[in-house]
mmCIF file of the N, C-alpha and C atoms, coordinates in Angstrom:
data_MODEL
# 
_entry.id   MODEL 
# 
loop_
_atom_site.group_PDB 
_atom_site.id 
_atom_site.type_symbol 
_atom_site.label_atom_id 
_atom_site.label_alt_id 
_atom_site.label_comp_id 
_atom_site.label_asym_id 
_atom_site.label_entity_id 
_atom_site.label_seq_id 
_atom_site.pdbx_PDB_ins_code 
_atom_site.Cartn_x 
_atom_site.Cartn_y 
_atom_site.Cartn_z 
_atom_site.occupancy 
_atom_site.B_iso_or_equiv 
_atom_site.pdbx_formal_charge 
_atom_site.auth_seq_id 
_atom_site.auth_comp_id 
_atom_site.auth_asym_id 
_atom_site.auth_atom_id 
_atom_site.pdbx_PDB_model_num 
ATOM 1   N N  . PHE A 1 1  ? 0.837   -1.193 0.000   1.00 0.00 ? 1  PHE A N  1 
ATOM 2   C CA . PHE A 1 1  ? 0.000   0.000  0.000   1.00 0.00 ? 1  PHE A CA 1 
ATOM 3   C C  . PHE A 1 1  ? 0.871   1.243  0.000   1.00 0.00 ? 1  PHE A C  1 
ATOM 4   N N  . LYS A 1 2  ? 0.572   2.144  -0.916  1.00 0.00 ? 2  LYS A N  1 
ATOM 5   C CA . LYS A 1 2  ? 1.355   3.371  -1.006  1.00 0.00 ? 2  LYS A CA 1 
ATOM 6   C C  . LYS A 1 2  ? 0.492   4.539  -0.559  1.00 0.00 ? 2  LYS A C  1 
ATOM 7   N N  . SER A 1 3  ? 1.002   5.307  0.366   1.00 0.00 ? 3  SER A N  1 
ATOM 8   C CA . SER A 1 3  ? 0.216   6.416  0.907   1.00 0.00 ? 3  SER A CA 1 
ATOM 9   C C  . SER A 1 3  ? 0.009   7.528  -0.104  1.00 0.00 ? 3  SER A C  1 
ATOM 10  N N  . HIS A 1 4  ? 0.903   7.656  -1.088  1.00 0.00 ? 4  HIS A N  1 
ATOM 11  C CA . HIS A 1 4  ? 0.776   8.745  -2.045  1.00 0.00 ? 4  HIS A CA 1 
ATOM 12  C C  . HIS A 1 4  ? -0.141  8.416  -3.221  1.00 0.00 ? 4  HIS A C  1 
ATOM 13  N N  . SER A 1 5  ? -0.670  7.225  -3.302  1.00 0.00 ? 5  SER A N  1 
ATOM 14  C CA . SER A 1 5  ? -1.545  6.883  -4.417  1.00 0.00 ? 5  SER A CA 1 
ATOM 15  C C  . SER A 1 5  ? -2.880  6.312  -3.938  1.00 0.00 ? 5  SER A C  1 
ATOM 16  N N  . SER A 1 6  ? -3.380  6.865  -2.864  1.00 0.00 ? 6  SER A N  1 
ATOM 17  C CA . SER A 1 6  ? -4.652  6.364  -2.351  1.00 0.00 ? 6  SER A CA 1 
ATOM 18  C C  . SER A 1 6  ? -5.816  6.946  -3.156  1.00 0.00 ? 6  SER A C  1 
ATOM 19  N N  . HIS A 1 7  ? -6.877  6.214  -3.212  1.00 0.00 ? 7  HIS A N  1 
ATOM 20  C CA . HIS A 1 7  ? -8.085  6.638  -3.919  1.00 0.00 ? 7  HIS A CA 1 
ATOM 21  C C  . HIS A 1 7  ? -9.280  6.400  -3.011  1.00 0.00 ? 7  HIS A C  1 
ATOM 22  N N  . ASP A 1 8  ? -10.142 7.381  -2.942  1.00 0.00 ? 8  ASP A N  1 
ATOM 23  C CA . ASP A 1 8  ? -11.367 7.216  -2.175  1.00 0.00 ? 8  ASP A CA 1 
ATOM 24  C C  . ASP A 1 8  ? -12.448 6.685  -3.101  1.00 0.00 ? 8  ASP A C  1 
ATOM 25  N N  . VAL A 1 9  ? -13.235 5.772  -2.604  1.00 0.00 ? 9  VAL A N  1 
ATOM 26  C CA . VAL A 1 9  ? -14.342 5.219  -3.368  1.00 0.00 ? 9  VAL A CA 1 
ATOM 27  C C  . VAL A 1 9  ? -15.628 5.592  -2.654  1.00 0.00 ? 9  VAL A C  1 
ATOM 28  N N  . VAL A 1 10 ? -16.525 6.233  -3.380  1.00 0.00 ? 10 VAL A N  1 
ATOM 29  C CA . VAL A 1 10 ? -17.797 6.652  -2.806  1.00 0.00 ? 10 VAL A CA 1 
ATOM 30  C C  . VAL A 1 10 ? -18.908 6.052  -3.653  1.00 0.00 ? 10 VAL A C  1 
ATOM 31  N N  . LEU A 1 11 ? -19.754 5.279  -3.034  1.00 0.00 ? 11 LEU A N  1 
ATOM 32  C CA . LEU A 1 11 ? -20.883 4.695  -3.742  1.00 0.00 ? 11 LEU A CA 1 
ATOM 33  C C  . LEU A 1 11 ? -22.026 5.704  -3.770  1.00 0.00 ? 11 LEU A C  1 
ATOM 34  N N  . LEU A 1 12 ? -22.561 5.932  -4.973  1.00 0.00 ? 12 LEU A N  1 
ATOM 35  C CA . LEU A 1 12 ? -23.649 6.894  -5.138  1.00 0.00 ? 12 LEU A CA 1 
ATOM 36  C C  . LEU A 1 12 ? -24.803 6.255  -5.885  1.00 0.00 ? 12 LEU A C  1 
ATOM 37  N N  . CYS A 1 13 ? -25.987 6.743  -5.604  1.00 0.00 ? 13 CYS A N  1 
ATOM 38  C CA . CYS A 1 13 ? -27.129 6.315  -6.401  1.00 0.00 ? 13 CYS A CA 1 
ATOM 39  C C  . CYS A 1 13 ? -26.998 6.973  -7.776  1.00 0.00 ? 13 CYS A C  1 
ATOM 40  N N  . VAL A 1 14 ? -27.811 6.544  -8.713  1.00 0.00 ? 14 VAL A N  1 
ATOM 41  C CA . VAL A 1 14 ? -27.712 7.049  -10.082 1.00 0.00 ? 14 VAL A CA 1 
ATOM 42  C C  . VAL A 1 14 ? -27.947 8.557  -10.129 1.00 0.00 ? 14 VAL A C  1 
ATOM 43  N N  . ALA A 1 15 ? -28.926 9.043  -9.417  1.00 0.00 ? 15 ALA A N  1 
ATOM 44  C CA . ALA A 1 15 ? -29.238 10.470 -9.438  1.00 0.00 ? 15 ALA A CA 1 
ATOM 45  C C  . ALA A 1 15 ? -28.090 11.296 -8.858  1.00 0.00 ? 15 ALA A C  1 
ATOM 46  N N  . CYS A 1 16 ? -27.531 10.846 -7.757  1.00 0.00 ? 16 CYS A N  1 
ATOM 47  C CA . CYS A 1 16 ? -26.410 11.565 -7.139  1.00 0.00 ? 16 CYS A CA 1 
ATOM 48  C C  . CYS A 1 16 ? -25.156 11.486 -8.004  1.00 0.00 ? 16 CYS A C  1 
ATOM 49  N N  . HIS A 1 17 ? -24.957 10.350 -8.648  1.00 0.00 ? 17 HIS A N  1 
ATOM 50  C CA . HIS A 1 17 ? -23.814 10.210 -9.539  1.00 0.00 ? 17 HIS A CA 1 
ATOM 51  C C  . HIS A 1 17 ? -23.919 11.197 -10.695 1.00 0.00 ? 17 HIS A C  1 
ATOM 52  N N  . GLU A 1 18 ? -25.094 11.329 -11.247 1.00 0.00 ? 18 GLU A N  1 
ATOM 53  C CA . GLU A 1 18 ? -25.316 12.272 -12.352 1.00 0.00 ? 18 GLU A CA 1 
ATOM 54  C C  . GLU A 1 18 ? -25.064 13.705 -11.888 1.00 0.00 ? 18 GLU A C  1 
ATOM 55  N N  . LYS A 1 19 ? -25.536 14.042 -10.717 1.00 0.00 ? 19 LYS A N  1 
ATOM 56  C CA . LYS A 1 19 ? -25.330 15.384 -10.168 1.00 0.00 ? 19 LYS A CA 1 
ATOM 57  C C  . LYS A 1 19 ? -23.832 15.655 -9.957  1.00 0.00 ? 19 LYS A C  1 
ATOM 58  N N  . ALA A 1 20 ? -23.123 14.684 -9.400  1.00 0.00 ? 20 ALA A N  1 
ATOM 59  C CA . ALA A 1 20 ? -21.688 14.843 -9.169  1.00 0.00 ? 20 ALA A CA 1 
ATOM 60  C C  . ALA A 1 20 ? -20.924 14.929 -10.487 1.00 0.00 ? 20 ALA A C  1 
ATOM 61  N N  . ASN A 1 21 ? -21.318 14.133 -11.452 1.00 0.00 ? 21 ASN A N  1 
ATOM 62  C CA . ASN A 1 21 ? -20.661 14.139 -12.751 1.00 0.00 ? 21 ASN A CA 1 
ATOM 63  C C  . ASN A 1 21 ? -20.851 15.481 -13.452 1.00 0.00 ? 21 ASN A C  1 
ATOM 64  N N  . THR A 1 22 ? -22.042 16.042 -13.370 1.00 0.00 ? 22 THR A N  1 
ATOM 65  C CA . THR A 1 22 ? -22.313 17.348 -13.963 1.00 0.00 ? 22 THR A CA 1 
ATOM 66  C C  . THR A 1 22 ? -21.463 18.427 -13.303 1.00 0.00 ? 22 THR A C  1 
ATOM 67  N N  . ALA A 1 23 ? -21.371 18.408 -11.994 1.00 0.00 ? 23 ALA A N  1 
ATOM 68  C CA . ALA A 1 23 ? -20.554 19.377 -11.273 1.00 0.00 ? 23 ALA A CA 1 
ATOM 69  C C  . ALA A 1 23 ? -19.081 19.216 -11.638 1.00 0.00 ? 23 ALA A C  1 
ATOM 70  N N  . HIS A 1 24 ? -18.653 17.986 -11.791 1.00 0.00 ? 24 HIS A N  1 
ATOM 71  C CA . HIS A 1 24 ? -17.274 17.703 -12.163 1.00 0.00 ? 24 HIS A CA 1 
ATOM 72  C C  . HIS A 1 24 ? -16.940 18.316 -13.518 1.00 0.00 ? 24 HIS A C  1 
ATOM 73  N N  . TRP A 1 25 ? -17.826 18.129 -14.507 1.00 0.00 ? 25 TRP A N  1 
ATOM 74  C CA . TRP A 1 25 ? -17.585 18.682 -15.841 1.00 0.00 ? 25 TRP A CA 1 
ATOM 75  C C  . TRP A 1 25 ? -17.613 20.201 -15.841 1.00 0.00 ? 25 TRP A C  1 
ATOM 76  N N  . LYS A 1 26 ? -18.498 20.787 -15.061 1.00 0.00 ? 26 LYS A N  1 
ATOM 77  C CA . LYS A 1 26 ? -18.517 22.254 -14.969 1.00 0.00 ? 26 LYS A CA 1 
ATOM 78  C C  . LYS A 1 26 ? -17.193 22.765 -14.430 1.00 0.00 ? 26 LYS A C  1 
ATOM 79  N N  . ARG A 1 27 ? -16.671 22.089 -13.410 1.00 0.00 ? 27 ARG A N  1 
ATOM 80  C CA . ARG A 1 27 ? -15.392 22.503 -12.814 1.00 0.00 ? 27 ARG A CA 1 
ATOM 81  C C  . ARG A 1 27 ? -14.241 22.314 -13.804 1.00 0.00 ? 27 ARG A C  1 
ATOM 82  N N  . LYS A 1 28 ? -14.279 21.206 -14.559 1.00 0.00 ? 28 LYS A N  1 
ATOM 83  C CA . LYS A 1 28 ? -13.254 20.980 -15.573 1.00 0.00 ? 28 LYS A CA 1 
ATOM 84  C C  . LYS A 1 28 ? -13.276 22.080 -16.627 1.00 0.00 ? 28 LYS A C  1 
ATOM 85  N N  . LEU A 1 29 ? -14.457 22.488 -17.041 1.00 0.00 ? 29 LEU A N  1 
ATOM 86  C CA . LEU A 1 29 ? -14.591 23.562 -18.027 1.00 0.00 ? 29 LEU A CA 1 
ATOM 87  C C  . LEU A 1 29 ? -14.044 24.876 -17.478 1.00 0.00 ? 29 LEU A C  1 
ATOM 88  N N  . GLU A 1 30 ? -14.303 25.140 -16.204 1.00 0.00 ? 30 GLU A N  1 
ATOM 89  C CA . GLU A 1 30 ? -13.773 26.351 -15.578 1.00 0.00 ? 30 GLU A CA 1 
ATOM 90  C C  . GLU A 1 30 ? -12.246 26.342 -15.576 1.00 0.00 ? 30 GLU A C  1 
ATOM 91  N N  . PHE A 1 31 ? -11.656 25.215 -15.180 1.00 0.00 ? 31 PHE A N  1 
ATOM 92  C CA . PHE A 1 31 ? -10.194 25.122 -15.165 1.00 0.00 ? 31 PHE A CA 1 
ATOM 93  C C  . PHE A 1 31 ? -9.612  25.242 -16.570 1.00 0.00 ? 31 PHE A C  1 
ATOM 94  N N  . ALA A 1 32 ? -10.259 24.602 -17.528 1.00 0.00 ? 32 ALA A N  1 
ATOM 95  C CA . ALA A 1 32 ? -9.769  24.661 -18.908 1.00 0.00 ? 32 ALA A CA 1 
ATOM 96  C C  . ALA A 1 32 ? -9.780  26.094 -19.420 1.00 0.00 ? 32 ALA A C  1 
ATOM 97  N N  . ALA A 1 33 ? -10.836 26.829 -19.116 1.00 0.00 ? 33 ALA A N  1 
ATOM 98  C CA . ALA A 1 33 ? -10.918 28.224 -19.547 1.00 0.00 ? 33 ALA A CA 1 
ATOM 99  C C  . ALA A 1 33 ? -9.916  29.091 -18.794 1.00 0.00 ? 33 ALA A C  1 
ATOM 100 N N  . GLN A 1 34 ? -9.793  28.872 -17.506 1.00 0.00 ? 34 GLN A N  1 
ATOM 101 C CA . GLN A 1 34 ? -8.902  29.673 -16.672 1.00 0.00 ? 34 GLN A CA 1 
ATOM 102 C C  . GLN A 1 34 ? -7.437  29.510 -17.076 1.00 0.00 ? 34 GLN A C  1 
ATOM 103 N N  . TYR A 1 35 ? -7.031  28.290 -17.401 1.00 0.00 ? 35 TYR A N  1 
ATOM 104 C CA . TYR A 1 35 ? -5.632  28.019 -17.701 1.00 0.00 ? 35 TYR A CA 1 
ATOM 105 C C  . TYR A 1 35 ? -5.379  27.781 -19.188 1.00 0.00 ? 35 TYR A C  1 
ATOM 106 N N  . ASP A 1 36 ? -6.382  28.035 -20.019 1.00 0.00 ? 36 ASP A N  1 
ATOM 107 C CA . ASP A 1 36 ? -6.269  27.856 -21.462 1.00 0.00 ? 36 ASP A CA 1 
ATOM 108 C C  . ASP A 1 36 ? -5.724  26.472 -21.798 1.00 0.00 ? 36 ASP A C  1 
ATOM 109 N N  . ALA A 1 37 ? -6.339  25.472 -21.194 1.00 0.00 ? 37 ALA A N  1 
ATOM 110 C CA . ALA A 1 37 ? -5.896  24.088 -21.365 1.00 0.00 ? 37 ALA A CA 1 
ATOM 111 C C  . ALA A 1 37 ? -6.941  23.302 -22.157 1.00 0.00 ? 37 ALA A C  1 
ATOM 112 N N  . PRO A 1 38 ? -6.487  22.412 -23.035 1.00 0.00 ? 38 PRO A N  1 
ATOM 113 C CA . PRO A 1 38 ? -7.442  21.593 -23.779 1.00 0.00 ? 38 PRO A CA 1 
ATOM 114 C C  . PRO A 1 38 ? -8.078  20.538 -22.877 1.00 0.00 ? 38 PRO A C  1 
ATOM 115 N N  . LEU A 1 39 ? -9.328  20.231 -23.121 1.00 0.00 ? 39 LEU A N  1 
ATOM 116 C CA . LEU A 1 39 ? -10.000 19.188 -22.344 1.00 0.00 ? 39 LEU A CA 1 
ATOM 117 C C  . LEU A 1 39 ? -9.629  17.793 -22.842 1.00 0.00 ? 39 LEU A C  1 
ATOM 118 N N  . MET A 1 40 ? -9.432  17.679 -24.129 1.00 0.00 ? 40 MET A N  1 
ATOM 119 C CA . MET A 1 40 ? -9.074  16.385 -24.703 1.00 0.00 ? 40 MET A CA 1 
ATOM 120 C C  . MET A 1 40 ? -7.686  16.494 -25.309 1.00 0.00 ? 40 MET A C  1 
ATOM 121 N N  . GLN A 1 41 ? -6.849  15.512 -25.025 1.00 0.00 ? 41 GLN A N  1 
ATOM 122 C CA . GLN A 1 41 ? -5.513  15.484 -25.603 1.00 0.00 ? 41 GLN A CA 1 
ATOM 123 C C  . GLN A 1 41 ? -5.550  14.609 -26.839 1.00 0.00 ? 41 GLN A C  1 
ATOM 124 N N  . SER A 1 42 ? -5.081  15.142 -27.926 1.00 0.00 ? 42 SER A N  1 
ATOM 125 C CA . SER A 1 42 ? -5.031  14.355 -29.158 1.00 0.00 ? 42 SER A CA 1 
ATOM 126 C C  . SER A 1 42 ? -3.581  14.005 -29.450 1.00 0.00 ? 42 SER A C  1 
ATOM 127 N N  . GLU A 1 43 ? -3.037  13.157 -28.614 1.00 0.00 ? 43 GLU A N  1 
ATOM 128 C CA . GLU A 1 43 ? -1.648  12.740 -28.766 1.00 0.00 ? 43 GLU A CA 1 
ATOM 129 C C  . GLU A 1 43 ? -1.533  11.813 -29.959 1.00 0.00 ? 43 GLU A C  1 
ATOM 130 N N  . VAL A 1 44 ? -0.618  12.143 -30.841 1.00 0.00 ? 44 VAL A N  1 
ATOM 131 C CA . VAL A 1 44 ? -0.369  11.302 -32.003 1.00 0.00 ? 44 VAL A CA 1 
ATOM 132 C C  . VAL A 1 44 ? 0.810   10.407 -31.675 1.00 0.00 ? 44 VAL A C  1 
ATOM 133 N N  . ARG A 1 45 ? 0.553   9.137  -31.634 1.00 0.00 ? 45 ARG A N  1 
ATOM 134 C CA . ARG A 1 45 ? 1.608   8.187  -31.295 1.00 0.00 ? 45 ARG A CA 1 
ATOM 135 C C  . ARG A 1 45 ? 2.298   7.719  -32.571 1.00 0.00 ? 45 ARG A C  1 
ATOM 136 N N  . PRO A 1 46 ? 3.622   7.589  -32.515 1.00 0.00 ? 46 PRO A N  1 
ATOM 137 C CA . PRO A 1 46 ? 4.351   7.131  -33.693 1.00 0.00 ? 46 PRO A CA 1 
ATOM 138 C C  . PRO A 1 46 ? 4.010   5.681  -34.022 1.00 0.00 ? 46 PRO A C  1 
ATOM 139 N N  . PHE A 1 47 ? 4.095   5.361  -35.297 1.00 0.00 ? 47 PHE A N  1 
ATOM 140 C CA . PHE A 1 47 ? 3.843   3.989  -35.712 1.00 0.00 ? 47 PHE A CA 1 
ATOM 141 C C  . PHE A 1 47 ? 4.831   3.627  -36.809 1.00 0.00 ? 47 PHE A C  1 
ATOM 142 N N  . GLY A 1 48 ? 4.884   2.356  -37.134 1.00 0.00 ? 48 GLY A N  1 
ATOM 143 C CA . GLY A 1 48 ? 5.769   1.888  -38.201 1.00 0.00 ? 48 GLY A CA 1 
ATOM 144 C C  . GLY A 1 48 ? 7.232   2.016  -37.833 1.00 0.00 ? 48 GLY A C  1 
ATOM 145 N N  . ALA A 1 49 ? 8.022   2.482  -38.790 1.00 0.00 ? 49 ALA A N  1 
ATOM 146 C CA . ALA A 1 49 ? 9.474   2.576  -38.616 1.00 0.00 ? 49 ALA A CA 1 
ATOM 147 C C  . ALA A 1 49 ? 9.840   3.531  -37.485 1.00 0.00 ? 49 ALA A C  1 
ATOM 148 N N  . GLU A 1 50 ? 9.092   4.616  -37.356 1.00 0.00 ? 50 GLU A N  1 
ATOM 149 C CA . GLU A 1 50 ? 9.383   5.583  -36.284 1.00 0.00 ? 50 GLU A CA 1 
ATOM 150 C C  . GLU A 1 50 ? 9.202   4.947  -34.909 1.00 0.00 ? 50 GLU A C  1 
ATOM 151 N N  . ALA A 1 51 ? 8.131   4.193  -34.737 1.00 0.00 ? 51 ALA A N  1 
ATOM 152 C CA . ALA A 1 51 ? 7.886   3.531  -33.457 1.00 0.00 ? 51 ALA A CA 1 
ATOM 153 C C  . ALA A 1 51 ? 8.945   2.476  -33.177 1.00 0.00 ? 51 ALA A C  1 
ATOM 154 N N  . ASN A 1 52 ? 9.330   1.725  -34.196 1.00 0.00 ? 52 ASN A N  1 
ATOM 155 C CA . ASN A 1 52 ? 10.360  0.701  -34.013 1.00 0.00 ? 52 ASN A CA 1 
ATOM 156 C C  . ASN A 1 52 ? 11.694  1.332  -33.640 1.00 0.00 ? 52 ASN A C  1 
ATOM 157 N N  . ALA A 1 53 ? 12.023  2.466  -34.256 1.00 0.00 ? 53 ALA A N  1 
ATOM 158 C CA . ALA A 1 53 ? 13.268  3.157  -33.932 1.00 0.00 ? 53 ALA A CA 1 
ATOM 159 C C  . ALA A 1 53 ? 13.243  3.654  -32.494 1.00 0.00 ? 53 ALA A C  1 
ATOM 160 N N  . ARG A 1 54 ? 12.105  4.169  -32.076 1.00 0.00 ? 54 ARG A N  1 
ATOM 161 C CA . ARG A 1 54 ? 11.988  4.664  -30.707 1.00 0.00 ? 54 ARG A CA 1 
ATOM 162 C C  . ARG A 1 54 ? 12.142  3.526  -29.694 1.00 0.00 ? 54 ARG A C  1 
ATOM 163 N N  . LYS A 1 55 ? 11.492  2.397  -29.968 1.00 0.00 ? 55 LYS A N  1 
ATOM 164 C CA . LYS A 1 55 ? 11.596  1.246  -29.074 1.00 0.00 ? 55 LYS A CA 1 
ATOM 165 C C  . LYS A 1 55 ? 13.029  0.716  -29.022 1.00 0.00 ? 55 LYS A C  1 
ATOM 166 N N  . ALA A 1 56 ? 13.686  0.694  -30.180 1.00 0.00 ? 56 ALA A N  1 
ATOM 167 C CA . ALA A 1 56 ? 15.070  0.221  -30.221 1.00 0.00 ? 56 ALA A CA 1 
ATOM 168 C C  . ALA A 1 56 ? 15.981  1.155  -29.431 1.00 0.00 ? 56 ALA A C  1 
ATOM 169 N N  . ALA A 1 57 ? 15.781  2.461  -29.574 1.00 0.00 ? 57 ALA A N  1 
ATOM 170 C CA . ALA A 1 57 ? 16.594  3.430  -28.834 1.00 0.00 ? 57 ALA A CA 1 
ATOM 171 C C  . ALA A 1 57 ? 16.390  3.267  -27.332 1.00 0.00 ? 57 ALA A C  1 
ATOM 172 N N  . LEU A 1 58 ? 15.166  3.041  -26.925 1.00 0.00 ? 58 LEU A N  1 
ATOM 173 C CA . LEU A 1 58 ? 14.880  2.837  -25.513 1.00 0.00 ? 58 LEU A CA 1 
ATOM 174 C C  . LEU A 1 58 ? 15.567  1.565  -25.003 1.00 0.00 ? 58 LEU A C  1 
ATOM 175 N N  . ALA A 1 59 ? 15.461  0.487  -25.775 1.00 0.00 ? 59 ALA A N  1 
ATOM 176 C CA . ALA A 1 59 ? 16.088  -0.770 -25.378 1.00 0.00 ? 59 ALA A CA 1 
ATOM 177 C C  . ALA A 1 59 ? 17.607  -0.609 -25.282 1.00 0.00 ? 59 ALA A C  1 
ATOM 178 N N  . LEU A 1 60 ? 18.191  0.116  -26.230 1.00 0.00 ? 60 LEU A N  1 
ATOM 179 C CA . LEU A 1 60 ? 19.637  0.337  -26.203 1.00 0.00 ? 60 LEU A CA 1 
ATOM 180 C C  . LEU A 1 60 ? 20.052  1.165  -24.997 1.00 0.00 ? 60 LEU A C  1 
ATOM 181 N N  . SER A 1 61 ? 19.270  2.187  -24.699 1.00 0.00 ? 61 SER A N  1 
ATOM 182 C CA . SER A 1 61 ? 19.637  3.046  -23.574 1.00 0.00 ? 61 SER A CA 1 
ATOM 183 C C  . SER A 1 61 ? 19.518  2.313  -22.246 1.00 0.00 ? 61 SER A C  1 
ATOM 184 N N  . ARG A 1 62 ? 18.634  1.343  -22.176 1.00 0.00 ? 62 ARG A N  1 
ATOM 185 C CA . ARG A 1 62 ? 18.431  0.622  -20.916 1.00 0.00 ? 62 ARG A CA 1 
ATOM 186 C C  . ARG A 1 62 ? 19.366  -0.568 -20.738 1.00 0.00 ? 62 ARG A C  1 
ATOM 187 N N  . SER A 1 63 ? 19.620  -1.296 -21.823 1.00 0.00 ? 63 SER A N  1 
ATOM 188 C CA . SER A 1 63 ? 20.361  -2.550 -21.619 1.00 0.00 ? 63 SER A CA 1 
ATOM 189 C C  . SER A 1 63 ? 21.257  -2.936 -22.786 1.00 0.00 ? 63 SER A C  1 
ATOM 190 N N  . ALA A 1 64 ? 21.916  -1.978 -23.412 1.00 0.00 ? 64 ALA A N  1 
ATOM 191 C CA . ALA A 1 64 ? 22.806  -2.295 -24.530 1.00 0.00 ? 64 ALA A CA 1 
ATOM 192 C C  . ALA A 1 64 ? 23.949  -3.198 -24.094 1.00 0.00 ? 64 ALA A C  1 
ATOM 193 N N  . ALA A 1 65 ? 24.459  -2.997 -22.895 1.00 0.00 ? 65 ALA A N  1 
ATOM 194 C CA . ALA A 1 65 ? 25.603  -3.781 -22.426 1.00 0.00 ? 65 ALA A CA 1 
ATOM 195 C C  . ALA A 1 65 ? 25.270  -5.259 -22.270 1.00 0.00 ? 65 ALA A C  1 
ATOM 196 N N  . ALA A 1 66 ? 24.014  -5.570 -21.997 1.00 0.00 ? 66 ALA A N  1 
ATOM 197 C CA . ALA A 1 66 ? 23.624  -6.963 -21.782 1.00 0.00 ? 66 ALA A CA 1 
ATOM 198 C C  . ALA A 1 66 ? 23.200  -7.665 -23.078 1.00 0.00 ? 66 ALA A C  1 
ATOM 199 N N  . MET A 1 67 ? 23.103  -6.918 -24.176 1.00 0.00 ? 67 MET A N  1 
ATOM 200 C CA . MET A 1 67 ? 22.656  -7.513 -25.442 1.00 0.00 ? 67 MET A CA 1 
ATOM 201 C C  . MET A 1 67 ? 23.802  -8.218 -26.157 1.00 0.00 ? 67 MET A C  1 
ATOM 202 N N  . PRO A 1 68 ? 23.464  -9.284 -26.872 1.00 0.00 ? 68 PRO A N  1 
ATOM 203 C CA . PRO A 1 68 ? 24.467  -9.894 -27.743 1.00 0.00 ? 68 PRO A CA 1 
ATOM 204 C C  . PRO A 1 68 ? 24.877  -8.879 -28.828 1.00 0.00 ? 68 PRO A C  1 
ATOM 205 N N  . PRO A 1 69 ? 26.121  -8.936 -29.272 1.00 0.00 ? 69 PRO A N  1 
ATOM 206 C CA . PRO A 1 69 ? 26.602  -7.938 -30.241 1.00 0.00 ? 69 PRO A CA 1 
ATOM 207 C C  . PRO A 1 69 ? 25.763  -7.846 -31.515 1.00 0.00 ? 69 PRO A C  1 
ATOM 208 N N  . ASP A 1 70 ? 25.312  -8.977 -32.046 1.00 0.00 ? 70 ASP A N  1 
ATOM 209 C CA . ASP A 1 70 ? 24.533  -8.925 -33.285 1.00 0.00 ? 70 ASP A CA 1 
ATOM 210 C C  . ASP A 1 70 ? 23.162  -8.272 -33.050 1.00 0.00 ? 70 ASP A C  1 
ATOM 211 N N  . ARG A 1 71 ? 22.577  -8.520 -31.901 1.00 0.00 ? 71 ARG A N  1 
ATOM 212 C CA . ARG A 1 71 ? 21.288  -7.888 -31.569 1.00 0.00 ? 71 ARG A CA 1 
ATOM 213 C C  . ARG A 1 71 ? 21.478  -6.387 -31.357 1.00 0.00 ? 71 ARG A C  1 
ATOM 214 N N  . ARG A 1 72 ? 22.556  -6.011 -30.676 1.00 0.00 ? 72 ARG A N  1 
ATOM 215 C CA . ARG A 1 72 ? 22.843  -4.599 -30.439 1.00 0.00 ? 72 ARG A CA 1 
ATOM 216 C C  . ARG A 1 72 ? 23.045  -3.864 -31.763 1.00 0.00 ? 72 ARG A C  1 
ATOM 217 N N  . GLN A 1 73 ? 23.753  -4.521 -32.704 1.00 0.00 ? 73 GLN A N  1 
ATOM 218 C CA . GLN A 1 73 ? 23.978  -3.893 -34.010 1.00 0.00 ? 73 GLN A CA 1 
ATOM 219 C C  . GLN A 1 73 ? 22.659  -3.750 -34.768 1.00 0.00 ? 73 GLN A C  1 
ATOM 220 N N  . PHE A 1 74 ? 21.792  -4.765 -34.677 1.00 0.00 ? 74 PHE A N  1 
ATOM 221 C CA . PHE A 1 74 ? 20.483  -4.689 -35.335 1.00 0.00 ? 74 PHE A CA 1 
ATOM 222 C C  . PHE A 1 74 ? 19.673  -3.508 -34.790 1.00 0.00 ? 74 PHE A C  1 
ATOM 223 N N  . MET A 1 75 ? 19.699  -3.344 -33.469 1.00 0.00 ? 75 MET A N  1 
ATOM 224 C CA . MET A 1 75 ? 18.975  -2.224 -32.847 1.00 0.00 ? 75 MET A CA 1 
ATOM 225 C C  . MET A 1 75 ? 19.581  -0.882 -33.271 1.00 0.00 ? 75 MET A C  1 
ATOM 226 N N  . CYS A 1 76 ? 20.903  -0.818 -33.328 1.00 0.00 ? 76 CYS A N  1 
ATOM 227 C CA . CYS A 1 76 ? 21.548  0.430  -33.771 1.00 0.00 ? 76 CYS A CA 1 
ATOM 228 C C  . CYS A 1 76 ? 21.163  0.785  -35.198 1.00 0.00 ? 76 CYS A C  1 
ATOM 229 N N  . ASP A 1 77 ? 21.038  -0.231 -36.035 1.00 0.00 ? 77 ASP A N  1 
ATOM 230 C CA . ASP A 1 77 ? 20.626  0.011  -37.436 1.00 0.00 ? 77 ASP A CA 1 
ATOM 231 C C  . ASP A 1 77 ? 19.206  0.560  -37.522 1.00 0.00 ? 77 ASP A C  1 
ATOM 232 N N  . LEU A 1 78 ? 18.358  0.153  -36.610 1.00 0.00 ? 78 LEU A N  1 
ATOM 233 C CA . LEU A 1 78 ? 16.976  0.668  -36.602 1.00 0.00 ? 78 LEU A CA 1 
ATOM 234 C C  . LEU A 1 78 ? 16.941  2.141  -36.204 1.00 0.00 ? 78 LEU A C  1 
ATOM 235 N N  . VAL A 1 79 ? 17.830  2.511  -35.288 1.00 0.00 ? 79 VAL A N  1 
ATOM 236 C CA . VAL A 1 79 ? 17.859  3.898  -34.818 1.00 0.00 ? 79 VAL A CA 1 
ATOM 237 C C  . VAL A 1 79 ? 18.515  4.750  -35.878 1.00 0.00 ? 79 VAL A C  1 
# 
């Protein structure tokens, strides 16, 4: 159990849940307007060769020393 990642669970009836959800969205809209922040993040994740190169670079940075030389060279070629 980690004290810094606790979550409270509150059981609500459907009507109360709807009321809380509406209040939550109103507050989110206020914060978004106040801080000029987007409500939805449209993160574009890399795919194909770019994603493979990124994964290879990560693997090399974490454990290149433990890789067999031919595997390490293959990963370097991808990057």
